[in-house]
MDAnalysis code that builds the backbone (N, CA, C; Angstrom):
import MDAnalysis as mda
import numpy as np

u = mda.Universe.empty(459, n_residues=153, atom_resindex=np.repeat(np.arange(153), 3), trajectory=True)
u.add_TopologyAttr("name", ["N", "CA", "C"] * 153)
u.add_TopologyAttr("resid", np.arange(1, 154))
u.add_TopologyAttr("resname", ["MET", "ASP", "SER", "THR", "LEU", "SER", "PRO", "GLU", "HIS", "HIS", "GLU", "ILE", "ARG", "ASP", "ALA", "ILE", "LEU", "GLN", "ALA", "CYS", "ARG", "PRO", "PHE", "ASP", "ALA", "ASP", "TYR", "TRP", "TYR", "ARG", "LYS", "GLU", "GLN", "ASP", "GLY", "GLY", "PHE", "PRO", "GLU", "ASP", "PHE", "HIS", "ARG", "ALA", "ILE", "ALA", "GLU", "ALA", "GLY", "TRP", "LEU", "GLY", "ILE", "CYS", "ILE", "PRO", "GLN", "ALA", "TYR", "GLY", "GLY", "SER", "GLY", "LEU", "GLY", "ILE", "THR", "GLU", "ALA", "ALA", "VAL", "MET", "MET", "GLN", "ALA", "VAL", "ALA", "GLU", "SER", "GLY", "ALA", "GLY", "MET", "SER", "GLY", "ALA", "SER", "ALA", "LEU", "HIS", "MET", "ASN", "ILE", "PHE", "GLY", "LEU", "ASN", "PRO", "VAL", "VAL", "LYS", "PHE", "GLY", "THR", "GLU", "ALA", "GLN", "LYS", "GLN", "ARG", "VAL", "LEU", "PRO", "PRO", "LEU", "ILE", "ARG", "GLY", "GLU", "ASP", "TYR", "LEU", "ARG", "GLU", "ALA", "LEU", "ILE", "PRO", "ARG", "ILE", "ALA", "PRO", "ILE", "SER", "PRO", "GLN", "MET", "ILE", "LEU", "ASN", "PHE", "VAL", "ALA", "GLU", "LYS", "VAL", "LEU", "GLY", "LEU", "PRO", "LYS", "SER", "TYR"])
u.atoms.positions = np.array([
    [-36.476, 80.422, -15.611],
    [-35.510, 80.014, -14.608],
    [-34.215, 80.791, -14.819],
    [-33.702, 81.357, -13.761],
    [-32.449, 82.099, -13.810],
    [-31.307, 81.136, -13.506],
    [-30.446, 80.908, -14.490],
    [-29.360, 79.943, -14.305],
    [-28.028, 80.613, -13.982],
    [-28.046, 81.895, -13.670],
    [-26.796, 82.556, -13.305],
    [-26.399, 82.151, -11.888],
    [-25.109, 82.124, -11.659],
    [-24.617, 81.760, -10.333],
    [-24.747, 82.937, -9.377],
    [-25.126, 82.636, -8.154],
    [-25.205, 83.659, -7.116],
    [-23.786, 83.957, -6.619],
    [-23.614, 85.034, -5.867],
    [-22.288, 85.290, -5.278],
    [-21.802, 84.118, -4.418],
    [-22.719, 83.482, -3.666],
    [-22.340, 82.315, -2.854],
    [-21.856, 81.169, -3.744],
    [-22.518, 80.953, -4.858],
    [-22.106, 79.895, -5.784],
    [-20.720, 80.179, -6.352],
    [-20.445, 81.441, -6.654],
    [-19.106, 81.808, -7.138],
    [-18.052, 81.543, -6.062],
    [-18.392, 81.814, -4.804],
    [-17.463, 81.537, -3.701],
    [-17.186, 80.043, -3.594],
    [-18.227, 79.227, -3.712],
    [-18.055, 77.773, -3.670],
    [-17.169, 77.328, -4.823],
    [-17.476, 77.788, -6.009],
    [-16.696, 77.420, -7.197],
    [-15.226, 77.780, -7.018],
    [-14.960, 79.003, -6.577],
    [-13.576, 79.450, -6.398],
    [-12.851, 78.626, -5.332],
    [-13.539, 78.324, -4.235],
    [-12.921, 77.527, -3.166],
    [-12.607, 76.114, -3.641],
    [-13.494, 75.523, -4.419],
    [-13.251, 74.174, -4.943],
    [-12.092, 74.192, -5.929],
    [-12.062, 75.162, -6.812],
    [-10.940, 75.257, -7.754],
    [-9.621, 75.394, -6.998],
    [-9.628, 76.146, -5.904],
    [-8.421, 76.297, -5.077],
    [-8.042, 74.964, -4.428],
    [-9.016, 74.248, -3.890],
    [-8.744, 72.953, -3.249],
    [-8.228, 71.923, -4.250],
    [-8.654, 72.044, -5.496],
    [-8.243, 71.095, -6.543],
    [-6.918, 71.468, -7.201],
    [-6.431, 72.665, -6.961],
    [-5.227, 73.151, -7.642],
    [-4.013, 72.220, -7.491],
    [-3.751, 71.618, -6.324],
    [-2.583, 70.727, -6.224],
    [-2.689, 69.467, -7.098],
    [-3.882, 69.155, -7.552],
    [-4.123, 67.936, -8.328],
    [-4.240, 68.312, -9.802],
    [-3.082, 68.482, -10.410],
    [-3.016, 68.970, -11.787],
    [-3.184, 67.838, -12.798],
    [-3.030, 68.175, -14.063],
    [-3.203, 67.188, -15.138],
    [-2.226, 66.027, -14.999],
    [-1.002, 66.300, -14.542],
    [-0.025, 65.220, -14.344],
    [-0.495, 64.242, -13.270],
    [-1.074, 64.771, -12.197],
    [-1.611, 63.913, -11.139],
    [-2.671, 62.969, -11.704],
    [-3.618, 63.533, -12.455],
    [-4.708, 62.717, -12.986],
    [-4.213, 61.752, -14.054],
    [-3.200, 62.129, -14.794],
    [-2.612, 61.210, -15.772],
    [-1.974, 60.018, -15.045],
    [-1.224, 60.299, -13.975],
    [-0.608, 59.205, -13.195],
    [-1.683, 58.303, -12.593],
    [-2.747, 58.907, -12.075],
    [-3.839, 58.092, -11.505],
    [-4.458, 57.201, -12.576],
    [-4.616, 57.750, -13.757],
    [-5.185, 56.972, -14.862],
    [-4.273, 55.809, -15.221],
    [-2.980, 56.048, -15.235],
    [-2.020, 55.004, -15.598],
    [-1.881, 53.953, -14.499],
    [-1.823, 54.406, -13.248],
    [-1.591, 53.494, -12.127],
    [-2.863, 52.809, -11.643],
    [-3.991, 53.420, -11.875],
    [-5.256, 52.884, -11.377],
    [-5.403, 53.164, -9.886],
    [-6.484, 52.721, -9.337],
    [-6.724, 52.904, -7.913],
    [-7.507, 54.165, -7.607],
    [-7.940, 54.243, -6.391],
    [-8.755, 55.353, -5.911],
    [-7.856, 56.531, -5.536],
    [-8.217, 57.758, -5.909],
    [-7.392, 58.932, -5.584],
    [-7.584, 59.369, -4.127],
    [-7.036, 58.576, -3.209],
    [-7.259, 58.813, -1.783],
    [-6.763, 60.175, -1.323],
    [-5.617, 60.627, -1.836],
    [-5.099, 61.926, -1.411],
    [-6.009, 63.068, -1.870],
    [-6.579, 62.946, -3.046],
    [-7.540, 63.941, -3.539],
    [-8.792, 63.935, -2.660],
    [-9.326, 62.751, -2.416],
    [-10.514, 62.596, -1.577],
    [-10.258, 63.186, -0.188],
    [-9.101, 62.877, 0.393],
    [-8.740, 63.376, 1.719],
    [-8.668, 64.911, 1.728],
    [-8.054, 65.482, 0.688],
    [-7.931, 66.944, 0.618],
    [-9.298, 67.620, 0.565],
    [-10.204, 67.054, -0.205],
    [-11.551, 67.629, -0.302],
    [-12.282, 67.472, 1.035],
    [-12.097, 66.333, 1.695],
    [-12.710, 66.122, 3.010],
    [-12.142, 67.102, 4.031],
    [-10.817, 67.245, 4.057],
    [-10.185, 68.143, 5.022],
    [-10.586, 69.598, 4.797],
    [-10.880, 69.941, 3.558],
    [-11.346, 71.295, 3.252],
    [-12.820, 71.479, 3.624],
    [-13.485, 70.391, 4.033],
    [-14.861, 70.473, 4.511],
    [-15.942, 70.365, 3.460],
    [-15.598, 69.858, 2.275],
    [-16.565, 69.864, 1.182],
    [-17.372, 68.584, 1.025],
    [-16.983, 67.485, 1.636],
    [-17.743, 66.244, 1.429],
    [-19.142, 66.304, 2.030],
    [-19.349, 67.183, 2.968],
    [-20.667, 67.303, 3.589],
    [-21.446, 68.513, 3.121],
    [-21.205, 68.941, 1.904],
    [-21.801, 70.187, 1.413],
    [-23.326, 70.207, 1.522],
    [-23.985, 69.094, 1.267],
    [-25.457, 69.107, 1.329],
    [-25.995, 68.204, 2.443],
    [-25.159, 67.981, 3.456],
    [-25.571, 67.209, 4.630],
    [-25.871, 68.206, 5.754],
    [-26.923, 67.975, 6.541],
    [-27.249, 68.903, 7.628],
    [-26.073, 69.117, 8.591],
    [-26.003, 70.305, 9.135],
    [-24.937, 70.656, 10.067],
    [-24.926, 69.759, 11.297],
    [-26.075, 69.241, 11.691],
    [-26.160, 68.371, 12.870],
    [-25.283, 67.130, 12.745],
    [-24.921, 66.755, 11.516],
    [-24.109, 65.558, 11.287],
    [-22.713, 65.906, 10.784],
    [-22.354, 67.191, 10.870],
    [-21.026, 67.614, 10.452],
    [-20.952, 68.207, 9.065],
    [-22.088, 68.338, 8.399],
    [-22.108, 68.888, 7.049],
    [-22.251, 70.397, 7.045],
    [-22.369, 70.943, 5.850],
    [-22.521, 72.391, 5.684],
    [-23.976, 72.825, 5.664],
    [-24.878, 71.887, 5.394],
    [-26.294, 72.215, 5.357],
    [-26.730, 72.968, 4.118],
    [-25.903, 72.959, 3.086],
    [-26.284, 73.616, 1.838],
    [-27.129, 72.653, 1.015],
    [-27.438, 73.008, -0.211],
    [-28.352, 72.195, -0.997],
    [-27.708, 71.471, -2.159],
    [-28.568, 70.810, -2.911],
    [-28.136, 70.057, -4.088],
    [-27.584, 71.003, -5.156],
    [-28.143, 72.193, -5.275],
    [-27.624, 73.154, -6.256],
    [-26.174, 73.501, -5.938],
    [-25.887, 73.756, -4.674],
    [-24.514, 74.065, -4.273],
    [-23.591, 72.870, -4.505],
    [-24.102, 71.671, -4.263],
    [-23.312, 70.465, -4.535],
    [-23.035, 70.321, -6.028],
    [-24.017, 70.666, -6.855],
    [-23.814, 70.601, -8.306],
    [-22.767, 71.618, -8.753],
    [-22.788, 72.807, -8.163],
    [-21.757, 73.811, -8.462],
    [-20.388, 73.263, -8.075],
    [-20.322, 72.626, -6.914],
    [-19.070, 72.023, -6.456],
    [-18.562, 70.985, -7.446],
    [-19.427, 70.069, -7.843],
    [-19.011, 68.980, -8.728],
    [-18.609, 69.500, -10.103],
    [-19.284, 70.531, -10.585],
    [-18.902, 71.123, -11.861],
    [-17.512, 71.743, -11.751],
    [-17.218, 72.380, -10.619],
    [-15.895, 72.975, -10.416],
    [-14.820, 71.902, -10.308],
    [-15.128, 70.776, -9.670],
    [-14.166, 69.662, -9.606],
    [-13.821, 69.212, -11.016],
    [-14.835, 68.977, -11.832],
    [-14.591, 68.538, -13.209],
    [-13.834, 69.604, -13.993],
    [-14.216, 70.855, -13.805],
    [-13.571, 71.969, -14.506],
    [-12.103, 72.124, -14.118],
    [-11.750, 71.742, -12.901],
    [-10.392, 71.943, -12.393],
    [-9.329, 71.154, -13.146],
    [-9.762, 70.209, -13.953],
    [-8.834, 69.314, -14.632],
    [-9.001, 67.885, -14.156],
    [-9.754, 67.721, -13.065],
    [-9.998, 66.378, -12.540],
    [-10.964, 65.608, -13.426],
    [-11.797, 66.331, -14.163],
    [-12.754, 65.689, -15.054],
    [-13.636, 64.705, -14.318],
    [-14.044, 63.679, -15.019],
    [-14.925, 62.674, -14.423],
    [-14.190, 61.801, -13.420],
    [-12.879, 61.685, -13.536],
    [-12.122, 60.897, -12.552],
    [-12.259, 61.508, -11.163],
    [-12.082, 62.810, -11.072],
    [-12.227, 63.478, -9.784],
    [-13.664, 63.517, -9.314],
    [-14.573, 63.809, -10.235],
    [-15.988, 63.864, -9.869],
    [-16.486, 62.497, -9.406],
    [-16.046, 61.443, -10.078],
    [-16.479, 60.091, -9.705],
    [-15.965, 59.689, -8.332],
    [-14.813, 60.212, -7.942],
    [-14.260, 59.886, -6.628],
    [-15.064, 60.517, -5.497],
    [-15.878, 61.503, -5.816],
    [-16.616, 62.242, -4.787],
    [-18.126, 62.112, -4.861],
    [-18.669, 61.858, -6.041],
    [-20.111, 62.050, -6.216],
    [-20.982, 61.163, -5.338],
    [-20.562, 59.941, -5.041],
    [-21.396, 59.100, -4.173],
    [-21.437, 59.658, -2.753],
    [-20.314, 60.227, -2.283],
    [-20.307, 60.824, -0.954],
    [-21.114, 62.119, -0.911],
    [-21.316, 62.741, -2.059],
    [-22.082, 63.986, -2.110],
    [-23.570, 63.690, -2.302],
    [-23.907, 63.024, -3.390],
    [-25.309, 62.804, -3.745],
    [-25.866, 61.487, -3.204],
    [-25.027, 60.499, -3.009],
    [-25.491, 59.181, -2.586],
    [-25.966, 59.117, -1.150],
    [-25.669, 60.123, -0.361],
    [-26.088, 60.126, 1.042],
    [-27.482, 60.703, 1.255],
    [-28.054, 61.299, 0.228],
    [-29.364, 61.926, 0.374],
    [-30.439, 60.963, 0.890],
    [-30.502, 59.706, 0.429],
    [-31.510, 58.801, 0.999],
    [-31.327, 58.567, 2.501],
    [-30.087, 58.530, 2.970],
    [-29.853, 58.371, 4.408],
    [-30.341, 59.618, 5.138],
    [-30.040, 60.792, 4.596],
    [-30.486, 62.050, 5.207],
    [-32.009, 62.108, 5.255],
    [-32.665, 61.728, 4.173],
    [-34.124, 61.853, 4.083],
    [-34.875, 60.748, 4.820],
    [-34.357, 59.511, 4.740],
    [-35.149, 58.374, 5.215],
    [-34.504, 57.571, 6.340],
    [-33.254, 57.848, 6.663],
    [-32.571, 57.083, 7.701],
    [-33.078, 57.425, 9.088],
    [-32.913, 56.483, 9.996],
    [-33.233, 56.761, 11.392],
    [-32.142, 57.664, 11.957],
    [-32.398, 58.225, 13.104],
    [-31.388, 59.081, 13.735],
    [-30.114, 58.284, 14.024],
    [-30.263, 57.051, 14.482],
    [-29.085, 56.214, 14.760],
    [-28.289, 55.941, 13.484],
    [-28.971, 55.669, 12.389],
    [-28.289, 55.434, 11.113],
    [-27.551, 56.687, 10.659],
    [-28.192, 57.829, 10.779],
    [-27.556, 59.084, 10.375],
    [-26.298, 59.345, 11.196],
    [-26.389, 59.129, 12.503],
    [-25.235, 59.357, 13.381],
    [-24.089, 58.388, 13.073],
    [-24.422, 57.166, 12.688],
    [-23.403, 56.150, 12.418],
    [-22.788, 56.303, 11.040],
    [-23.587, 56.647, 10.046],
    [-23.137, 56.640, 8.653],
    [-22.554, 57.981, 8.211],
    [-23.212, 59.078, 8.521],
    [-22.855, 60.367, 7.915],
    [-21.526, 60.965, 8.388],
    [-21.279, 61.112, 9.699],
    [-20.041, 61.786, 10.112],
    [-18.745, 61.180, 9.564],
    [-18.558, 59.840, 9.591],
    [-17.287, 59.328, 9.054],
    [-17.135, 59.545, 7.551],
    [-18.240, 59.540, 6.822],
    [-18.164, 59.802, 5.382],
    [-17.835, 61.266, 5.118],
    [-18.411, 62.157, 5.886],
    [-18.149, 63.586, 5.723],
    [-16.700, 63.913, 6.069],
    [-16.172, 63.254, 7.102],
    [-14.779, 63.502, 7.499],
    [-13.778, 62.837, 6.558],
    [-14.258, 62.022, 5.629],
    [-13.362, 61.345, 4.701],
    [-12.727, 60.097, 5.275],
    [-13.243, 59.608, 6.392],
    [-12.709, 58.407, 7.026],
    [-13.233, 57.140, 6.369],
    [-14.267, 57.276, 5.577],
    [-14.877, 56.139, 4.899],
    [-15.292, 56.606, 3.512],
    [-15.575, 55.656, 2.646],
    [-15.971, 55.963, 1.276],
    [-17.302, 55.299, 0.987],
    [-18.110, 55.967, 0.216],
    [-19.340, 55.379, -0.294],
    [-19.125, 55.198, -1.783],
    [-19.215, 53.956, -2.252],
    [-18.948, 53.675, -3.664],
    [-20.079, 52.848, -4.239],
    [-20.135, 52.865, -5.570],
    [-21.120, 52.055, -6.260],
    [-20.686, 50.591, -6.200],
    [-21.639, 49.721, -6.290],
    [-21.341, 48.296, -6.387],
    [-21.679, 47.842, -7.797],
    [-20.695, 47.345, -8.486],
    [-20.924, 46.799, -9.822],
    [-21.018, 45.289, -9.680],
    [-22.173, 44.766, -9.977],
    [-22.437, 43.349, -9.765],
    [-22.428, 42.631, -11.104],
    [-21.541, 41.654, -11.266],
    [-21.541, 40.912, -12.534],
    [-22.813, 40.094, -12.679],
    [-23.210, 39.878, -13.893],
    [-24.435, 39.123, -14.161],
    [-24.131, 37.628, -14.233],
    [-23.580, 37.088, -13.163],
    [-23.283, 35.661, -13.107],
    [-24.551, 34.884, -12.769],
    [-25.290, 35.394, -11.830],
    [-26.523, 34.739, -11.404],
    [-27.632, 35.784, -11.376],
    [-28.864, 35.345, -11.488],
    [-29.963, 36.315, -11.430],
    [-29.975, 37.051, -10.088],
    [-30.048, 38.353, -10.145],
    [-30.087, 39.168, -8.938],
    [-31.357, 40.005, -8.993],
    [-32.162, 39.865, -7.971],
    [-33.416, 40.616, -7.937],
    [-33.216, 41.922, -7.169],
    [-34.079, 42.884, -7.419],
    [-34.013, 44.119, -6.623],
    [-34.138, 43.845, -5.126],
    [-34.933, 42.835, -4.756],
    [-35.090, 42.509, -3.335],
    [-33.774, 42.030, -2.732],
    [-32.983, 41.273, -3.507],
    [-31.682, 40.818, -3.014],
    [-30.770, 42.009, -2.734],
    [-30.801, 42.997, -3.611],
    [-29.976, 44.189, -3.419],
    [-30.452, 44.962, -2.193],
    [-31.768, 45.130, -2.042],
    [-32.305, 45.827, -0.878],
    [-31.943, 45.106, 0.412],
    [-32.028, 43.779, 0.404],
    [-31.659, 43.013, 1.593],
    [-30.194, 43.223, 1.951],
    [-29.321, 43.212, 0.933],
    [-27.892, 43.409, 1.174],
    [-27.640, 44.782, 1.792],
    [-28.224, 45.815, 1.209],
    [-28.026, 47.176, 1.723],
    [-28.586, 47.284, 3.136],
    [-29.774, 46.744, 3.352],
    [-30.394, 46.817, 4.673],
    [-29.525, 46.146, 5.727],
    [-29.015, 44.960, 5.411],
    [-28.246, 44.197, 6.390],
    [-26.833, 44.734, 6.565],
    [-26.097, 44.888, 5.475],
    [-24.673, 45.220, 5.546],
    [-24.399, 46.704, 5.755],
    [-25.241, 47.555, 5.204],
    [-24.987, 48.991, 5.287],
    [-25.748, 49.630, 6.440],
    [-27.019, 49.319, 6.553],
    [-27.859, 49.974, 7.552],
    [-28.020, 49.173, 8.837],
    [-27.553, 47.917, 8.839],
    [-27.637, 47.103, 10.038],
    [-29.032, 46.631, 10.386],
    [-29.905, 46.548, 9.400],
    [-31.280, 46.096, 9.626],
    [-31.387, 44.597, 9.368],
    [-32.412, 43.953, 9.908],
    [-32.601, 42.528, 9.608],
    [-33.055, 42.330, 8.167],
    [-32.748, 41.154, 7.628],
    [-33.191, 40.819, 6.267],
    [-34.712, 40.760, 6.236],
    [-35.269, 41.074, 5.077],
    [-36.729, 41.007, 4.926],
    [-37.054, 40.121, 3.735],
    [-36.882, 38.836, 3.912],
    [-37.096, 37.900, 2.803],
    [-38.560, 37.779, 2.487],
])
C-alpha cells in the first residue's frame, strides 16, 4: 500500500491549514477554559466548504472520499486545533455516511444540506447509565427524532 499523499491530498491539507490559521493556540486555550462548542471555528470550516468533503455533490458536498476526509481531519488536528477541533467536526464528516448510504432521498435532502452548510450540528449523544437502555431504544429514538420514521417497538 502506498501511503504517500497525492498532489490533491496536499492541496486539501494546505487549504485546511489555511482555513484553521485564524484559530491559533490562544483560541483553543480560551475554548478549553471557557467550555462550549467552537461555533466560530465550525462556521469557518463550513463557509470554506469543507463540511461536505465526502458527501455527494447532489446534496451540496464535494463528492470526495473518506481518504480525503481523513487528510482533512489530520490537517485540522495538525493545525493546533488538536482533538478539540477535530471533535467539533468529525461527526459532520464521518457520521453522515450512514445517511448517504442508507437514507431515503427525502432524508438525504432534509438532513445533509443544512449540516454541510453549517446551519446544524451532528453530535454524539452521551447517555448516562441511570436506567437500562437497549440498542432497540436507541434505534427507535434515532428513527423517530432524527429520521422522522415511526417507532418500531
